[in-house]
C-alpha positions as CSV (number, residue, x, y, z in Angstrom):
1,M,-0.9,62.7,102.4
2,K,0.6,62.2,98.9
3,T,3.9,63.6,100.1
4,K,4.0,61.0,102.9
5,K,3.2,58.2,100.5
6,R,6.0,59.4,98.2
7,N,8.5,59.6,101.1
8,F,7.4,56.1,102.2
9,S,7.9,54.7,98.7
10,K,11.3,56.3,98.5
11,M,12.3,54.8,101.8
12,I,11.2,51.3,100.6
13,L,13.2,51.7,97.4
14,L,16.2,52.8,99.4
15,I,16.0,49.8,101.7
16,V,15.6,47.4,98.8
17,A,18.5,49.0,96.9
18,T,20.7,48.9,100.1
19,C,19.9,45.2,100.6
20,F,20.6,44.4,97.0
21,L,24.0,46.2,97.1
22,A,24.8,44.5,100.4
23,V,24.0,41.1,98.9
24,L,26.2,41.9,95.9
25,L,29.0,43.0,98.1
26,F,28.7,39.9,100.2
27,S,28.7,37.6,97.1
28,F,31.9,39.1,95.7
29,T,33.9,39.5,99.0
30,A,32.8,37.2,101.8
31,C,32.2,34.1,99.5
32,D,34.6,34.5,96.7
33,K,37.7,32.8,98.2
34,I,36.2,29.8,100.0
35,Y,38.8,27.7,98.2
36,G,41.5,29.2,100.4
37,R,39.6,28.8,103.6
38,Y,40.0,25.1,103.6
39,S,43.3,23.3,104.3
40,E,44.4,20.4,102.2
41,M,43.1,17.9,104.7
42,E,39.7,19.7,104.8
43,H,39.4,19.6,101.0
44,I,40.1,15.9,101.2
45,A,37.5,15.4,104.0
46,N,34.9,17.4,102.1
47,V,35.3,15.3,99.0
48,K,35.4,12.0,101.0
49,E,32.0,13.0,102.5
50,R,30.5,13.7,99.0
51,I,32.0,10.6,97.4
52,E,30.6,8.4,100.2
53,K,27.2,9.8,99.8
54,R,27.1,9.6,96.0
55,F,29.1,6.5,95.0
56,M,29.1,4.2,98.0
57,T,25.4,3.4,97.7
58,G,25.6,-0.1,96.2
59,E,24.8,1.2,92.7
60,Y,28.5,0.9,91.7
61,E,30.7,-2.2,91.9
62,V,33.2,-0.6,94.3
63,T,34.0,-1.6,97.9
64,S,36.1,1.3,99.2
65,F,38.0,4.4,98.0
66,E,40.7,6.9,99.0
67,V,41.3,10.5,98.1
68,Y,44.7,12.0,97.2
69,P,45.9,15.5,96.5
70,L,47.2,16.4,93.1
71,Y,49.3,19.5,92.6
72,T,50.0,21.8,89.7
73,E,53.5,22.6,88.4
74,N,53.5,25.6,90.8
75,E,52.8,23.3,93.8
76,Q,49.2,24.5,94.1
77,L,46.5,22.1,95.2
78,K,44.1,22.2,92.3
79,Y,42.9,18.7,91.8
80,L,42.0,15.6,93.8
81,L,42.3,11.9,92.8
82,V,39.6,9.5,94.0
83,E,40.9,5.9,93.7
84,F,38.3,3.2,94.1
85,E,38.7,-0.5,95.0
86,P,38.9,-2.9,93.3
87,C,39.2,-0.5,90.3
88,G,37.9,2.8,89.0
89,Y,39.0,6.4,89.6
90,L,37.9,10.0,89.3
91,Y,39.6,13.3,89.0
92,I,38.1,16.2,90.9
93,S,38.8,19.8,90.0
94,I,38.7,22.4,92.9
95,D,37.3,25.7,91.7
96,T,39.8,28.3,93.1
97,D,37.3,31.1,92.2
98,Y,34.4,29.4,93.8
99,N,31.5,31.7,94.9
100,A,28.9,30.1,97.2
101,F,26.4,32.8,96.6
102,L,26.6,32.5,92.8
103,E,26.1,28.8,93.1
104,A,23.1,29.2,95.3
105,I,21.3,31.4,92.8
106,G,22.3,29.1,89.9
107,L,25.0,31.3,88.3
108,G,28.1,29.6,89.6
109,R,29.7,26.1,89.6
110,S,30.2,23.8,92.6
111,L,33.4,24.0,94.5
112,Y,34.2,20.5,93.4
113,Q,33.7,19.3,89.8
114,I,34.0,15.7,88.6
115,N,35.8,15.0,85.3
116,N,33.3,13.9,82.7
117,A,32.4,13.7,79.0
118,E,29.2,14.0,77.1
119,G,28.2,10.6,78.3
120,G,28.4,11.8,81.9
121,V,30.5,10.6,84.8
122,S,32.0,7.1,84.6
123,L,34.0,5.0,87.1
124,S,35.0,2.5,84.3
125,S,37.1,4.7,82.1
126,T,40.2,2.9,80.7
127,W,43.4,4.4,79.4
128,R,46.6,3.4,77.6
129,R,50.2,4.3,77.9
130,Y,51.8,5.7,74.8
131,T,54.7,7.7,73.4
132,F,55.1,9.7,70.2
133,G,56.8,8.3,67.1
134,A,58.6,10.4,64.5
135,D,56.1,13.3,65.2
136,T,53.1,14.0,67.4
137,T,50.7,12.5,64.9
138,E,52.1,9.0,65.5
139,Q,51.2,7.4,68.8
140,I,53.0,4.2,69.8
141,Y,50.8,2.4,72.4
142,E,52.1,-0.1,75.0
143,V,51.4,-3.7,74.1
144,D,51.8,-7.0,75.9
145,S,54.0,-10.0,74.9
146,E,51.3,-11.1,72.4
147,G,51.1,-7.6,70.8
148,N,47.7,-6.7,72.4
149,Y,47.1,-3.2,73.6
150,I,47.3,-2.9,77.4
151,Y,44.3,-1.1,79.0
152,Y,44.3,0.1,82.6
153,N,41.2,0.6,84.7
154,V,43.0,2.2,87.6
155,S,44.6,5.7,87.6
156,P,48.0,6.3,86.1
157,F,49.2,6.9,89.6
158,K,48.1,3.6,90.9
159,A,49.3,1.8,87.8
160,A,52.8,3.3,88.4
161,N,52.6,2.5,92.2
162,V,53.2,6.0,93.3
163,L,50.1,6.7,95.4
164,S,52.4,7.3,98.5
165,E,54.4,10.0,96.7
166,R,53.6,13.7,96.0
167,M,51.6,13.6,92.8
168,Y,50.9,16.2,90.1
169,L,48.4,16.8,87.4
170,L,50.2,19.1,85.0
171,Y,48.7,21.3,82.3
172,S,50.4,21.1,78.9
173,H,51.1,24.6,77.5
174,F,51.7,23.3,74.0
175,N,49.9,25.5,71.5
176,G,49.6,23.0,68.7
177,Y,47.2,20.2,68.3
178,I,47.9,16.8,69.8
179,P,45.5,14.0,70.4
180,G,43.8,13.7,73.8
181,S,43.5,16.4,76.4
182,S,46.0,18.8,78.0
183,Y,46.6,17.1,81.3
184,I,49.6,15.1,82.3
185,P,49.8,12.8,85.4
186,A,53.3,13.1,86.9
187,V,55.6,12.6,89.8
188,K,59.1,14.0,90.3
189,R,62.3,12.1,89.8
190,E,65.5,13.9,90.7
191,G,63.9,17.3,90.3
192,E,62.3,16.5,86.9
193,F,58.7,15.5,86.2
194,L,58.1,12.0,85.1
195,N,55.1,11.6,82.7
196,L,53.1,8.6,83.8
197,I,51.5,8.2,80.4
198,S,54.8,7.9,78.5
199,M,57.0,7.0,81.5
200,E,59.4,9.6,80.1
201,T,60.7,12.7,81.8
202,I,59.2,16.1,80.7
203,D,61.8,18.6,79.5
204,D,59.4,21.4,78.6
205,L,55.7,21.8,79.2
206,T,55.4,24.0,76.1
207,E,56.4,21.1,73.9
208,A,54.1,18.3,72.7
209,V,54.0,15.4,75.2
210,P,51.6,12.5,75.7
211,T,48.6,13.4,77.8
212,I,45.6,11.7,79.4
213,E,43.3,11.0,76.5
214,G,39.8,12.6,76.9
215,L,40.3,14.0,80.4
216,G,38.4,17.3,80.9
217,W,35.6,19.1,82.6
218,Y,33.3,19.5,79.7
219,C,29.7,19.4,80.9
220,H,29.0,21.6,84.0
221,D,25.7,19.9,84.8
222,E,24.3,17.9,87.8
223,S,26.3,14.8,86.9
224,S,29.6,16.6,87.1
225,T,28.7,18.5,90.3
226,L,29.9,17.0,93.6
227,K,27.5,18.6,96.1
228,K,27.1,17.9,99.8
């Protein structure tokens, strides 16, 4: 009788262990490359659905929005731009290593993350164009005819009137310290990247160049997660 009980217990343990291994295998194979299963248009459609549900509720002073693809220097779709009307914008990061199973058990991030800061997600962020002076510690900001700083409440892409072009969000590989973040909004002009913060061409991404101040994905919490 005891032998039968031991055999039954072993069988139960074997079944549990097999199921556990199967779940692990599933989590690291079947779910780990969901990013690549979606086409560009499908990623855009996914984000549109989520933005509609979260931000077009009457809580925010926006009337409509559009979603645009943003590419890396290697022509990989890695980010999306959400441009609201009459103003406001968001950057969305697509997690290329997204794992649906890990997210479901609370160990992984969402496929789509909204740029944020410690204060949470904001549609009212403003930014300024600038160039460097004699060195990277001196920032020369754009001013109007009266000498006042010019602040923009639309994305650098909309401000530059390039929403209909192929747009890029580049990562600066400069190893030294420069103010701001490491991301550069850009479009191509005659084969070279045009920095939409400085409105100057970029010669080398390993050199210091003006970047978007404060752009990043700092807090991976509920506010930065764009869920269904």
